[in-house]
C-alpha positions as CSV (number, residue, x, y, z in Angstrom):
1,X,11.5,101.5,191.0
2,X,8.0,100.1,190.5
3,X,7.1,96.4,190.3
4,X,6.7,96.4,186.5
5,X,10.3,97.8,186.1
6,X,11.6,95.3,188.6
7,X,10.0,92.4,186.8
8,X,11.5,93.7,183.5
9,X,15.0,94.0,185.0
10,X,15.0,90.3,186.2
11,X,13.9,89.0,182.9
12,X,10.2,88.5,183.6
13,X,9.0,91.3,181.3
14,X,6.2,89.1,180.0
15,X,4.6,89.2,183.5
16,X,5.1,92.9,184.1
17,X,1.7,94.0,182.9
18,X,-0.3,91.2,184.4
19,X,1.1,91.9,187.8
20,X,0.3,95.6,187.6
21,X,-3.2,95.0,188.8
22,X,-3.8,92.8,191.9
23,X,-6.7,90.7,190.5
24,X,-5.1,90.1,187.2
25,X,-1.8,89.2,188.9
26,X,-3.5,86.7,191.2
27,X,-5.4,85.1,188.3
28,X,-2.3,84.9,186.2
29,X,-0.3,83.3,189.1
30,X,-3.1,80.7,189.7
31,X,-3.3,80.0,185.9
32,X,0.5,79.3,186.1
33,X,0.0,76.7,188.8
34,X,0.4,78.7,192.0
35,X,-2.1,78.1,194.8
36,X,-4.6,80.8,195.8
37,X,-2.9,81.5,199.2
38,X,0.5,81.8,197.6
39,X,-0.8,84.0,194.8
40,X,-2.6,86.3,197.2
41,X,0.6,86.5,199.3
42,X,2.8,87.2,196.3
43,X,0.5,90.0,195.1
44,X,0.2,91.3,198.6
45,X,4.0,91.5,198.8
46,X,4.1,93.3,195.4
47,X,1.5,95.8,196.7
48,X,3.6,96.5,199.8
49,X,6.7,97.1,197.6
50,X,4.7,99.3,195.2
51,X,3.2,101.5,197.8
52,X,6.6,102.0,199.6
53,X,5.6,100.2,202.8
54,X,8.8,98.1,202.6
55,X,11.2,100.9,201.7
56,X,12.7,101.3,205.2
57,X,16.0,99.4,205.6
58,X,16.5,97.7,208.9
59,X,19.2,95.4,210.4
60,X,16.7,92.6,211.1
61,X,18.0,90.1,208.6
62,X,21.6,90.4,209.9
63,X,20.3,90.2,213.5
64,X,18.4,87.0,212.8
65,X,20.7,85.3,210.3
66,X,24.1,86.6,211.4
67,X,25.0,87.7,207.9
68,X,24.3,90.9,205.9
69,X,21.2,90.9,203.6
70,X,21.5,90.9,199.9
71,X,19.9,93.5,197.7
72,X,16.7,93.0,195.7
73,X,18.6,92.9,192.4
74,X,21.0,90.2,193.7
75,X,18.0,88.2,195.1
76,X,16.2,88.4,191.8
77,X,19.3,87.4,189.9
78,X,20.0,84.5,192.2
79,X,16.5,83.2,192.4
80,X,15.0,84.2,189.0
81,X,14.9,80.6,187.8
82,X,13.0,79.4,190.9
83,X,10.7,82.4,190.7
84,X,9.9,81.8,187.1
85,X,9.0,78.2,187.8
86,X,6.3,79.5,190.2
87,X,4.8,81.6,187.4
């Protein structure tokens, strides 16, 4: 699933197109009140997801936290309100 589809699935469809391009996504995040470093980091994360660099599943989360990780959909559902406040 690409980042635009993911944003649509978590109810942030209005942001899907603006985050499609890195520069537009950063500008939109900053316009929404996010700091430059945070916006760059968020778009960098989206870039890694989009290019497949984060596709490998590891047991790192469970090793560090002692509990199984949640899936991206569960994370998006659980934190959608907080994520939307950042935009």
